[in-house]
C-alpha positions as CSV (number, residue, x, y, z in Angstrom):
1,M,-141.6,-106.8,-174.8
2,K,-140.2,-108.7,-171.9
3,S,-136.6,-107.8,-171.0
4,G,-133.9,-110.4,-170.7
5,I,-135.5,-113.2,-172.9
6,H,-134.8,-112.0,-176.4
7,P,-131.5,-112.5,-178.2
8,K,-129.3,-109.6,-179.2
9,Y,-130.3,-108.2,-182.6
10,Y,-127.6,-107.0,-185.0
11,D,-128.6,-104.3,-187.5
12,D,-125.4,-104.7,-189.5
13,C,-125.1,-108.5,-189.9
14,Q,-122.6,-109.3,-192.6
15,V,-123.7,-112.0,-195.1
16,T,-120.9,-113.6,-197.2
17,C,-121.6,-115.9,-200.1
18,T,-119.1,-118.5,-201.5
19,C,-119.2,-116.6,-204.8
20,G,-117.7,-113.5,-203.0
21,N,-120.8,-111.4,-202.8
22,K,-121.2,-109.5,-199.5
23,F,-124.2,-107.6,-198.1
24,S,-125.5,-106.6,-194.7
25,T,-128.9,-107.3,-193.2
26,G,-130.5,-107.5,-189.7
27,S,-130.1,-110.8,-187.8
28,T,-129.6,-112.3,-184.3
29,L,-126.2,-113.5,-185.6
30,P,-123.3,-111.1,-186.2
31,K,-122.0,-112.9,-189.2
32,I,-123.6,-115.3,-191.7
33,E,-121.9,-117.4,-194.4
34,V,-124.1,-118.8,-197.2
35,E,-123.4,-121.2,-200.1
36,I,-125.7,-119.4,-202.7
37,C,-127.2,-115.9,-202.9
38,S,-129.1,-113.8,-205.4
39,A,-125.9,-112.9,-207.3
40,C,-125.1,-116.5,-208.1
41,H,-128.4,-118.4,-208.1
42,P,-129.5,-119.6,-211.5
43,L,-133.0,-118.3,-211.1
44,F,-131.7,-114.7,-210.7
45,T,-128.8,-114.9,-213.1
46,G,-130.5,-116.9,-215.9
47,E,-127.4,-119.1,-216.3
48,M,-127.6,-122.8,-216.2
49,K,-125.0,-124.2,-213.8
50,Y,-124.8,-127.0,-211.4
51,I,-124.9,-125.7,-207.8
52,D,-124.7,-128.9,-205.9
53,T,-121.8,-131.2,-206.9
54,K,-123.3,-134.1,-205.0
55,G,-127.0,-133.9,-205.5
56,R,-129.9,-135.1,-203.5
57,I,-130.5,-138.1,-205.7
58,E,-127.0,-139.4,-205.2
59,R,-127.1,-138.9,-201.5
60,F,-130.4,-140.8,-201.4
61,R,-129.0,-143.6,-203.4
62,E,-126.0,-143.9,-201.1
63,K,-128.3,-144.0,-198.1
64,Q,-130.5,-146.6,-199.8
65,A,-127.5,-148.8,-200.6
66,K,-126.2,-148.6,-197.0
67,G,-129.6,-149.6,-195.8
68,Q,-129.9,-152.6,-198.1
69,A,-126.4,-153.7,-197.1
70,Y,-127.4,-153.5,-193.5
71,Q,-130.6,-155.5,-194.1
72,K,-128.6,-158.2,-195.9
73,K,-126.2,-158.4,-193.0
74,I,-129.0,-158.7,-190.5
75,H,-130.8,-161.3,-192.7
76,A,-127.6,-163.4,-192.9
77,K,-127.1,-163.3,-189.1
78,K,-130.7,-164.4,-188.6
79,K,-130.3,-167.2,-191.1
80,Q,-127.1,-168.4,-189.4
81,A,-128.8,-168.3,-186.0
82,K,-131.7,-170.3,-187.4
83,K,-129.4,-172.9,-188.9
84,T,-127.5,-173.5,-185.6
85,L,-130.8,-173.5,-183.7
86,S,-132.5,-176.0,-186.0
87,F,-129.5,-178.3,-186.0
88,S,-129.5,-178.4,-182.2
89,Q,-133.2,-179.0,-182.1
90,V,-133.1,-181.8,-184.5
91,S,-130.3,-183.6,-182.6
92,S,-132.1,-183.2,-179.3
93,H,-135.4,-184.3,-180.9
94,S,-133.9,-187.5,-182.2
95,K,-132.4,-188.3,-178.8
96,K,-135.9,-187.9,-177.2
97,K,-137.4,-190.4,-179.7
98,K,-134.8,-193.0,-179.0
99,N,-135.1,-192.8,-175.2
100,S,-138.9,-192.4,-174.9
101,P,-140.9,-195.3,-173.6
102,S,-143.6,-195.0,-176.3
103,S,-141.1,-195.7,-179.1
104,A,-140.0,-198.9,-177.4
105,K,-143.5,-200.3,-177.3
106,K,-144.0,-200.1,-181.0
């Protein structure tokens, strides 16, 4: 093993869960806090309970709604820019027709 390149290893790392369970393990961190452990996880306890109050589906739907709102905003800006551009093009195009020599000959 090379010296000086590896992080310090703690043999007595304290792991604390939100349920209050504490245990020690080995880690490169002196203290670890977790949201769920084997004492409160439904797989190990056999109890059915909701762990995540705001699940992945809800977070996904929120992100999706924000994205759609952003796309509508961009689309509206492009539509507005296109309207102003087309109006100015029409007015300049009609001026060219009136002043062009080919239209006077007809």
